[in-house]
C-alpha positions as CSV (number, residue, x, y, z in Angstrom):
1,M,7.6,-22.0,-6.0
2,N,7.0,-18.7,-7.6
3,T,4.1,-15.9,-6.6
4,Y,3.2,-13.3,-8.8
5,K,1.2,-10.3,-7.3
6,S,-1.7,-7.8,-8.9
7,N,-4.6,-6.5,-6.6
8,Q,-7.7,-8.7,-6.2
9,Q,-10.8,-8.2,-7.3
10,T,-14.5,-8.5,-7.0
11,L,-17.9,-7.5,-8.5
12,K,-18.8,-3.6,-8.3
13,S,-22.6,-4.6,-7.4
14,E,-24.7,-8.0,-6.9
15,F,-26.4,-9.3,-9.6
16,V,-29.4,-12.3,-9.7
17,V,-29.6,-14.9,-11.8
18,E,-32.8,-17.4,-11.7
19,G,-33.2,-20.9,-13.3
20,V,-33.4,-24.6,-12.2
21,G,-30.8,-26.8,-11.1
22,L,-30.0,-29.7,-13.9
23,H,-29.9,-32.7,-11.6
24,T,-32.9,-31.6,-8.9
25,G,-35.2,-30.2,-11.1
26,V,-35.4,-27.4,-8.3
27,R,-36.3,-23.6,-9.6
28,S,-33.1,-21.6,-7.6
29,V,-32.6,-17.9,-7.3
30,M,-28.5,-17.0,-6.6
31,T,-27.4,-13.8,-5.9
32,V,-23.9,-13.0,-6.1
33,K,-22.5,-10.5,-4.1
34,P,-18.9,-8.6,-3.5
35,A,-17.3,-9.3,-0.9
36,S,-14.0,-8.1,1.2
37,P,-10.3,-8.4,0.5
38,G,-9.3,-12.3,1.6
39,H,-12.8,-13.1,1.7
40,G,-12.3,-15.3,-1.1
41,I,-15.5,-17.1,-2.6
42,K,-18.1,-18.5,-0.4
43,F,-21.6,-19.8,-1.0
44,Q,-24.3,-19.2,1.4
45,R,-27.7,-21.2,1.3
46,V,-30.3,-18.3,2.9
47,D,-33.0,-20.8,2.5
48,L,-31.7,-23.2,5.6
49,P,-31.6,-21.9,9.1
50,D,-29.4,-19.7,10.2
51,A,-28.3,-19.2,6.4
52,P,-24.8,-21.4,6.8
53,I,-21.9,-20.5,4.4
54,V,-19.9,-23.1,3.1
55,K,-16.3,-21.9,1.4
56,A,-15.5,-23.1,-2.4
57,D,-12.6,-25.4,-1.3
58,V,-11.8,-28.7,-2.4
59,D,-11.8,-30.2,1.1
60,Y,-15.8,-29.9,1.3
61,V,-16.6,-31.6,-1.8
62,V,-19.1,-34.9,-1.4
63,D,-20.3,-36.1,-4.6
64,T,-18.8,-35.7,-8.5
65,S,-21.5,-37.6,-10.0
66,R,-22.2,-35.5,-13.2
67,G,-21.4,-32.3,-11.3
68,T,-19.5,-31.3,-8.3
69,T,-21.2,-31.2,-4.8
70,L,-20.1,-29.4,-1.4
71,E,-21.7,-29.7,2.0
72,L,-20.4,-28.5,5.2
73,N,-22.4,-28.7,8.2
74,G,-25.3,-30.2,6.7
75,A,-25.5,-27.1,3.8
76,R,-24.8,-28.7,0.2
77,V,-24.2,-26.6,-2.8
78,A,-24.9,-29.0,-6.1
79,T,-23.1,-28.4,-9.5
80,V,-20.6,-25.7,-8.8
81,E,-18.4,-25.8,-11.2
82,H,-20.3,-23.5,-14.1
83,I,-20.3,-20.3,-11.3
84,L,-16.8,-21.4,-10.3
85,A,-15.3,-21.1,-14.1
86,A,-17.3,-17.9,-14.5
87,L,-15.8,-16.0,-11.8
88,T,-12.0,-17.3,-11.9
89,G,-12.0,-16.5,-15.7
90,M,-13.1,-13.2,-15.5
91,G,-10.5,-12.9,-12.2
92,I,-13.2,-12.3,-9.4
93,D,-11.2,-13.4,-6.4
94,N,-14.2,-12.4,-3.5
95,A,-17.7,-13.4,-3.8
96,L,-20.6,-14.5,-2.5
97,I,-23.4,-16.9,-3.4
98,Q,-26.5,-16.7,-2.1
99,L,-29.0,-19.6,-3.1
100,E,-32.4,-20.4,-2.5
101,A,-32.0,-24.0,-2.9
102,E,-29.3,-26.9,-3.2
103,E,-28.6,-26.5,-6.7
104,I,-27.0,-23.6,-9.0
105,P,-29.0,-23.0,-12.1
106,I,-27.9,-24.7,-15.3
107,M,-29.2,-21.6,-17.8
108,D,-27.5,-22.9,-21.0
109,G,-25.0,-25.5,-19.5
110,S,-22.2,-23.2,-19.7
111,S,-21.0,-20.2,-18.1
112,I,-21.6,-17.4,-20.5
113,V,-24.8,-16.5,-18.5
114,F,-22.8,-16.0,-15.3
115,V,-20.0,-14.0,-17.3
116,E,-22.3,-11.5,-19.0
117,A,-23.9,-10.7,-15.6
118,I,-20.4,-10.3,-14.4
119,E,-19.6,-7.3,-17.4
120,K,-23.0,-6.2,-16.7
121,V,-22.5,-5.6,-13.3
122,G,-18.8,-4.5,-13.8
123,I,-15.7,-5.1,-11.5
124,V,-13.7,-3.2,-9.1
125,E,-9.9,-3.7,-7.9
126,Q,-9.6,-3.7,-4.3
127,D,-6.7,-2.6,-2.1
128,A,-4.8,-5.5,-1.2
129,K,-2.8,-8.2,-3.0
130,K,-3.5,-10.9,-5.3
131,I,-0.9,-13.5,-4.9
132,Y,-0.7,-16.3,-7.3
133,F,0.5,-19.7,-6.9
134,S,2.9,-20.5,-9.5
135,I,4.5,-24.1,-9.0
136,D,8.3,-24.6,-10.0
137,T,8.0,-28.5,-10.4
138,N,5.5,-30.6,-12.2
139,I,2.5,-32.2,-10.3
140,A,1.3,-35.1,-12.0
141,F,-1.9,-37.2,-11.1
142,T,-3.1,-40.5,-12.9
143,D,-6.3,-42.6,-12.3
144,D,-5.8,-46.0,-14.4
145,D,-8.6,-47.4,-13.8
146,K,-10.6,-44.3,-16.0
147,N,-7.7,-44.1,-18.2
148,V,-7.2,-40.2,-17.1
149,E,-3.9,-38.4,-17.1
150,M,-3.6,-34.8,-15.8
151,V,-0.3,-33.0,-15.1
152,A,0.6,-28.9,-14.3
153,T,3.9,-28.3,-15.3
154,P,5.5,-25.1,-14.6
155,S,4.3,-21.8,-16.5
156,T,3.8,-17.4,-16.0
157,E,0.9,-18.0,-17.1
158,Y,-2.8,-20.0,-16.4
159,K,-2.6,-22.2,-19.6
160,I,-4.8,-25.4,-19.8
161,T,-4.8,-28.0,-22.9
162,T,-7.5,-31.0,-22.7
163,M,-8.3,-34.4,-24.4
164,I,-11.3,-36.1,-25.1
165,D,-11.9,-39.6,-26.2
166,F,-14.8,-41.0,-26.3
167,N,-14.1,-44.2,-29.1
168,S,-17.4,-42.6,-30.2
169,T,-17.8,-42.5,-34.1
170,V,-19.8,-39.5,-33.4
171,L,-17.6,-37.8,-30.7
172,G,-14.4,-38.9,-31.2
173,T,-11.0,-37.5,-30.0
174,Q,-10.9,-33.8,-29.8
175,H,-8.5,-31.2,-27.9
176,A,-9.3,-27.7,-26.9
177,Y,-6.6,-25.2,-25.3
178,L,-6.9,-22.1,-23.2
179,K,-3.8,-20.0,-23.6
180,S,-4.9,-17.6,-20.9
181,L,-7.9,-16.3,-18.8
182,K,-8.0,-13.1,-20.9
183,S,-9.7,-15.7,-23.9
184,F,-11.6,-17.7,-21.3
185,K,-15.1,-15.4,-22.0
186,K,-14.8,-15.9,-26.4
187,E,-13.1,-19.4,-26.1
188,I,-14.8,-21.3,-23.1
189,A,-17.8,-19.8,-21.1
190,P,-20.5,-20.5,-24.1
191,R,-19.8,-24.0,-24.6
192,R,-22.5,-26.6,-23.1
193,T,-22.5,-29.5,-20.7
194,F,-23.1,-32.6,-22.9
195,C,-24.0,-36.1,-22.4
196,F,-24.7,-39.6,-24.7
197,L,-28.0,-40.7,-25.6
198,H,-27.0,-44.3,-23.7
199,E,-26.6,-42.2,-20.4
200,I,-29.3,-40.6,-20.1
201,E,-31.8,-43.3,-19.1
202,F,-29.4,-44.5,-16.5
203,L,-29.4,-40.9,-15.1
204,Y,-32.9,-40.5,-15.3
205,N,-33.2,-43.9,-13.6
206,N,-31.0,-42.7,-10.6
207,N,-32.7,-39.3,-10.0
208,L,-30.1,-37.2,-11.7
209,I,-31.2,-34.8,-14.4
210,K,-34.5,-33.3,-13.3
211,G,-33.9,-30.2,-14.6
212,G,-32.0,-31.3,-17.9
213,D,-33.4,-30.2,-21.3
214,L,-32.7,-29.8,-24.8
215,D,-31.6,-26.7,-24.2
216,N,-29.4,-26.9,-21.4
217,A,-27.3,-30.0,-22.8
218,I,-25.7,-31.1,-25.8
219,V,-26.9,-35.2,-25.8
220,V,-24.8,-37.1,-28.2
221,V,-26.8,-39.8,-30.4
222,D,-23.9,-42.4,-31.6
223,R,-26.2,-44.9,-32.9
224,V,-29.5,-45.5,-34.9
225,L,-32.7,-44.7,-32.7
226,D,-36.1,-46.0,-33.8
227,K,-39.7,-44.5,-33.4
228,E,-40.3,-45.8,-30.0
229,E,-36.8,-44.3,-28.0
230,L,-37.6,-41.5,-30.0
231,D,-41.1,-41.3,-28.5
232,K,-39.7,-41.9,-25.3
233,L,-37.2,-39.3,-25.2
234,A,-39.8,-36.9,-25.8
235,K,-41.8,-37.7,-22.8
236,M,-38.5,-38.0,-20.7
237,F,-37.6,-34.0,-22.0
238,N,-41.2,-32.9,-22.2
239,K,-41.1,-32.6,-25.5
240,Q,-43.9,-32.9,-28.3
241,K,-41.3,-34.7,-31.0
242,I,-37.4,-35.9,-30.7
243,E,-35.8,-36.1,-34.2
244,V,-32.0,-37.2,-35.3
245,V,-31.6,-37.5,-38.9
246,Q,-28.5,-39.9,-38.6
247,E,-26.0,-40.4,-35.9
248,G,-25.5,-37.4,-34.2
249,I,-27.1,-34.2,-31.9
250,L,-30.1,-35.0,-30.6
251,N,-33.0,-32.9,-32.1
252,N,-30.3,-31.5,-34.5
253,L,-28.8,-29.2,-32.5
254,D,-26.1,-27.0,-34.3
255,L,-22.9,-27.1,-31.9
256,H,-21.0,-23.6,-31.4
257,F,-17.5,-25.3,-32.1
258,T,-16.7,-29.0,-33.8
259,N,-14.8,-29.2,-30.3
260,E,-17.3,-28.1,-28.1
261,P,-17.5,-31.0,-26.3
262,A,-13.4,-30.6,-25.5
263,R,-13.9,-27.0,-24.5
264,H,-16.7,-27.8,-22.0
265,K,-14.6,-30.0,-20.2
266,L,-11.9,-27.5,-20.0
267,L,-14.4,-25.1,-18.6
268,D,-15.3,-27.6,-16.2
269,I,-11.7,-28.0,-15.3
270,V,-11.5,-24.2,-14.7
271,G,-14.6,-24.2,-12.2
272,D,-13.5,-27.3,-10.6
273,L,-9.7,-25.8,-10.0
274,T,-10.5,-22.9,-8.6
275,L,-11.8,-25.5,-5.4
276,V,-7.7,-25.0,-5.0
277,G,-8.3,-21.9,-2.7
278,Y,-5.6,-20.0,-4.6
279,P,-5.0,-18.7,-8.1
280,I,-2.7,-20.4,-9.8
281,K,-0.5,-20.1,-12.5
282,A,0.5,-23.3,-14.3
283,N,0.1,-25.1,-17.7
284,I,-2.4,-27.7,-17.4
285,I,-2.8,-30.6,-19.6
286,A,-5.5,-33.2,-19.2
287,Y,-6.0,-36.7,-21.1
288,R,-9.9,-37.2,-20.4
289,P,-10.8,-35.6,-17.1
290,G,-13.8,-35.5,-15.5
291,H,-14.7,-34.0,-12.0
292,K,-13.8,-37.0,-9.9
293,T,-10.8,-36.6,-11.1
294,N,-10.5,-33.0,-11.4
295,I,-10.8,-33.5,-7.8
296,A,-8.4,-35.6,-6.8
297,F,-5.8,-33.3,-8.9
298,A,-6.9,-30.3,-7.3
299,K,-6.4,-32.2,-3.8
300,K,-2.5,-33.0,-5.1
301,I,-2.1,-29.5,-5.9
302,K,-3.5,-27.6,-2.9
303,E,-1.6,-30.6,-0.8
304,Y,1.3,-29.4,-2.3
305,I,0.8,-25.5,-1.9
306,K,0.4,-26.4,2.0
307,K,3.5,-28.1,2.2
308,N,5.4,-24.8,0.4
309,K,3.1,-22.3,2.3
310,S,6.0,-20.5,3.4
311,M,7.2,-19.9,0.4
312,L,4.0,-17.8,-0.8
313,D,5.3,-14.4,0.2
314,V,8.5,-14.7,-1.8
315,P,9.3,-11.7,-3.9
316,V,9.8,-12.9,-7.5
317,Y,12.7,-10.9,-9.2
318,D,12.5,-10.6,-12.9
319,P,15.8,-8.8,-14.3
320,T,14.2,-8.0,-17.6
321,V,11.1,-6.1,-16.1
322,P,12.2,-2.5,-15.3
323,S,12.7,-0.9,-12.0
324,I,10.9,0.8,-9.9
325,Y,14.0,3.2,-8.6
326,D,17.2,2.7,-9.8
327,I,20.8,3.6,-8.6
328,N,20.8,7.0,-9.5
329,Y,17.4,7.7,-8.0
330,I,18.4,5.6,-4.5
331,S,21.7,7.3,-4.6
332,K,20.2,10.5,-4.6
333,L,17.7,9.1,-1.5
334,L,20.1,7.8,0.6
335,P,23.2,9.0,1.8
336,H,25.9,6.1,1.7
337,R,28.4,5.9,-1.2
338,Y,30.8,3.6,-1.8
339,P,31.7,1.3,-0.4
340,F,28.5,0.8,1.9
341,L,25.5,1.5,-0.5
342,L,23.9,-1.7,-0.9
343,V,21.0,-1.6,-2.6
344,D,21.3,-1.5,-6.2
345,K,17.5,-1.4,-7.5
346,I,14.0,-1.1,-5.9
347,I,11.5,-3.7,-7.9
348,E,8.2,-3.3,-5.5
349,L,7.1,-0.3,-3.5
350,S,3.6,0.4,-1.6
351,D,3.2,2.6,1.5
352,N,3.7,-0.1,3.8
353,H,6.2,-2.7,2.0
354,I,9.5,-2.4,-0.5
355,V,11.6,-4.8,-1.9
356,G,15.1,-4.0,-3.1
357,I,17.8,-5.8,-5.2
358,K,21.7,-6.1,-3.8
359,N,23.8,-8.0,-6.9
360,V,26.9,-9.4,-4.6
361,T,30.2,-10.1,-6.5
362,F,33.3,-10.9,-5.7
363,N,34.6,-7.1,-6.0
364,E,32.9,-6.4,-2.5
365,P,36.0,-5.2,-0.6
366,C,34.9,-7.6,2.5
367,F,36.0,-10.5,0.8
368,T,39.3,-9.2,0.9
369,G,39.0,-10.3,4.8
370,H,35.9,-12.4,4.8
371,F,37.5,-14.4,4.2
372,P,40.4,-15.5,2.3
373,D,39.3,-18.5,-0.6
374,N,36.2,-18.5,1.4
375,P,33.9,-15.6,0.4
376,V,31.0,-15.3,2.2
377,F,28.3,-12.2,2.3
378,P,29.0,-10.8,6.0
379,G,25.3,-11.2,8.3
380,V,25.7,-7.6,9.3
381,L,26.0,-6.3,5.7
382,Q,22.9,-8.6,5.1
383,L,21.2,-6.3,7.7
384,E,22.6,-3.1,6.4
385,A,21.1,-3.9,3.4
386,L,17.8,-4.8,4.5
387,A,18.3,-1.4,6.4
388,Q,19.1,0.4,3.2
389,T,15.9,-0.9,1.9
390,G,13.4,-0.1,4.3
391,G,15.2,3.6,4.4
392,V,14.2,3.9,0.7
393,L,10.6,3.4,1.9
394,V,10.5,5.3,5.1
395,L,12.5,8.6,3.2
396,N,10.6,8.4,0.1
397,N,7.2,8.6,1.8
398,Q,8.7,11.6,4.0
399,G,9.1,13.9,0.9
400,G,12.0,12.1,-1.8
401,P,15.4,13.5,-1.9
402,E,14.7,17.2,-1.6
403,K,13.4,16.5,1.9
404,K,16.6,15.3,3.1
405,F,16.4,13.1,6.0
406,D,18.6,10.2,7.1
407,T,17.5,7.1,8.7
408,Y,19.7,5.5,12.0
409,F,19.2,2.2,13.7
410,L,17.6,2.1,17.4
411,K,17.4,-1.8,17.4
412,I,17.4,-5.2,15.7
413,D,15.9,-7.9,17.1
414,N,15.4,-11.3,16.5
415,A,17.9,-11.5,13.7
416,R,18.5,-15.0,12.1
417,F,21.2,-16.2,9.7
418,K,19.4,-19.5,7.6
419,Q,22.0,-19.5,4.3
420,K,25.4,-18.5,3.5
421,V,25.3,-15.7,0.9
422,M,28.4,-15.9,-1.9
423,P,29.7,-14.1,-4.5
424,G,26.9,-14.2,-7.6
425,D,23.9,-14.5,-5.8
426,T,21.5,-11.8,-6.1
427,L,19.6,-11.0,-2.5
428,V,15.8,-10.0,-2.8
429,M,15.3,-8.1,-0.1
430,K,11.9,-7.2,1.4
431,M,11.0,-4.7,4.0
432,E,7.3,-4.0,5.3
433,L,6.1,-1.7,8.2
434,T,4.7,-3.5,11.0
435,Q,4.1,-0.4,12.8
436,P,2.6,3.3,11.0
437,I,5.6,5.5,11.5
438,R,4.9,7.4,14.6
439,R,7.2,10.5,15.8
440,G,10.1,9.5,13.5
441,I,10.2,6.0,14.7
442,C,9.5,3.1,12.2
443,E,9.3,-0.5,12.8
444,M,10.0,-3.0,10.3
445,K,10.6,-6.4,9.6
446,G,12.9,-7.7,7.4
447,T,13.8,-10.7,5.1
448,A,16.2,-11.5,2.7
449,Y,16.2,-14.4,-0.2
450,V,18.4,-15.7,-2.5
451,G,16.2,-17.7,-5.2
452,N,13.0,-18.7,-3.1
453,K,14.9,-19.4,0.1
454,I,15.2,-17.0,3.3
455,V,19.2,-16.2,3.9
456,C,18.4,-13.6,6.6
457,E,15.4,-11.6,8.9
458,A,15.0,-9.3,11.7
459,D,13.4,-7.0,13.2
460,L,14.6,-3.8,13.2
461,M,13.5,-0.1,14.6
462,A,15.4,2.8,13.0
463,Q,14.7,6.7,13.6
464,I,14.0,9.4,10.8
465,V,16.3,12.3,11.6
466,P,16.5,15.8,9.5
467,R,20.0,15.8,7.6
468,A,22.4,18.3,9.2
């Protein structure tokens, strides 16, 4: 498992959307507000006593019949997938969604109204890291009864491919592809929900689609209708007249794309997988997906993340990405020289953390005696490399090479060595300030990795001293 980092985002200001719920038919006002870093996406039923909050989490899904419904402590929020897809598609990590009724307004049956509202108020970057979960193994889900297959494979982007097959003369096999969330607004967000004519009566009789309208759903007609059936549908949708010239789309509605239904299924996947609770980077391939299977797949992904959560903060080293500081700058900042300069480059840097790289080769002088015929990089040198990485952080904060400071060890606590480091390994060293620097004393937590495995960790304390 790998992680990729950027900063979290929220809205610049709130926006309000008003409309009816697709299934309840109840009019609702939805207010989407900015939220602080780490808040995530949460719903709040302001129409209920004490205004209870329901986190957007797959563990709270209670119903997937024609939409995704969450419930916690008696507070229910229905048809959440389209607003969640809009927030994820636009890169929003933190938001509070306040509702004055149970169901999210359906609008035109897509996410485009929400996306345009987000664009109108604007997006702001927050002072907190956004950690993407990127899988390093395949995660697969199958439902033999529904003939559904879903798989997530390793990828550096969030990509989705979906295929639908309804064995219909009108709506046959269709594919849709999202190569990046950057394409979400144009390619996926405006694609409307759909259903077949033969499903309408069942949904209506089961107290669903009370807010259904030919303006917010595509109805696929795969058989010829007589006048009596059309009149019955007109009454159901409160229309004076409904027509369909031949097998096709009810009221002869024009599709945005020939594969609009497949694109809407992809939109639903983006919304439902938001409930995993972590932004993910993976290549999702889905055959005949639906809300029920999307949620089952999301639970499987979340369970995998929970088992590997300790690896969420592992720094990612990509040798093709230019370093922040190379060895030339590091040698100006640190007083160490061969054979004791143990940091080759810096790949991450902020006010309170740093990530450095040490490439371990067989030419290290220590391997002459540590050990003959069994070269193991000494634990004390791993600690020294961590300390030097931390030294780059604090000395850079003190003004850089011109200021001429050095750092000296004061204390090492809780040092643990968990795996051997051998020639050919690349040490990825992460140092984090655990306390603000006071009176020249800095306390840091150090962790060294090879790949995604911890090899060494310790709590280090050092003193900053002017160079003589």
